[in-house]
C-alpha angles and dihedrals in degrees: 000000000000098000122066112254119258096198128044112204113201116206115181112204124197132150100324105075105146091092094046098096095055091042091056090045091057090055099041093049093055113134083234105072104175093096143108123219114212114196109201117201111221098170107060092257104104093138090057090046091054090059087062094059112109104253096216099047113081091187092078127077135163123221135179121247115249092221142009126280136032097289093054090046092052092047090051088054093049091051090050095045115112101179135096092240134040137196138169126234117178118226094246098047138074138220127212114259096249099038098103094043092054094046095047090050091052095050092045091053095042111046091169090074122073095196142015125203139177152183125313132212125207128217138183123256088268093052100257113147116254112171143326120244121213091346091138095042114124116262113241147089115322099183092113091050092054090049088056096051094259114138106189097180143014120277086236089073090057128104106194137187105254095221090054091050091053092045089054089057100245122251125336113234094211085078108082087178133008087042087134092055092048090050095045092053093048091045091052091051089062106029143035118255128196129203122212115191097227132110111274109154141027112211118203118219112212136139096244093062121106090245095056100035099054124087109269093228090055091053092048092048095052094044091049091046093052089058092043090053090054091052090052093048093051091050101042108008094247135062131216093264092055089048092053101248110091119167119269116261115239117271120228117011147246117240112286118255100248124221092246089061091048091051090050094050093048092048094048091048090050093045092056091046089055090045093053091050090053100255098129099163092053089046092054092047091052091045090052092050089052090054091049092050090069110000094187093065105102098194092064092056088051090050091051091051090050090050088054096047104038117079112252118253094037120125094259128151141196091246091061089057095055 
């Protein structure tokens, strides 16, 4: 590529590599072409990863991580990034073809914001759509939300100014999960962030992902601690991690929340949203799909029965069906 890239796309790559080719394709076929794709090896197999780089596309390179874990991998990518803007795309996910173009346009037109983010859609391991997340949220600034520990959307939907990312300090390696939440909260304390209600990311639900292979109590612990740390910073200027005495993570682990359960919960939530808006047929179809995702789960069948019985448009909820 003759011109310097304007966007650096960071793609951490660990054990799950069978979605990598399609994830790379979704980046490299963006309508916005002035980008670089940095594959960051997080599994000690950088030589193997380099063989997966498209030979005719100089925008792609593979680098080793300078540590171990997702935070160190992302920090290695930030250090290697050469562009004005930066975003993250995981190696099992996808982005819409015009996502980067639209977000670059926004930040070029609004220098007062250090980042712009958007809505996310979920899909099954096979790529079948499941549900949209925050698609109906109101467009507008979300800085105050971040400063009150509210993370409306995934960090993977963000396009950020690279100098602001570096000023924030990158990711903190103590977080073996929820590193994105911790970063987003710290970023929002320093910089303004805008939310545009448009599709920006397709998140794949599958059991090999970090989210669905980690113990559920560990995930909850790190997410809660990220928000606790923000409360401490806002009160005293520093959190327990910065002062060198963070809480001890839980030992052992509760059973991971599998992707089938996540699919069910998203579909049931969407089915009741359709029911409340009077779309009973769509609600029933979504409820049926939730049951098929994991047929042995009794509460989804109860929810489907409630969807069939209750008049559409009423203020019903999935909880009432359990």
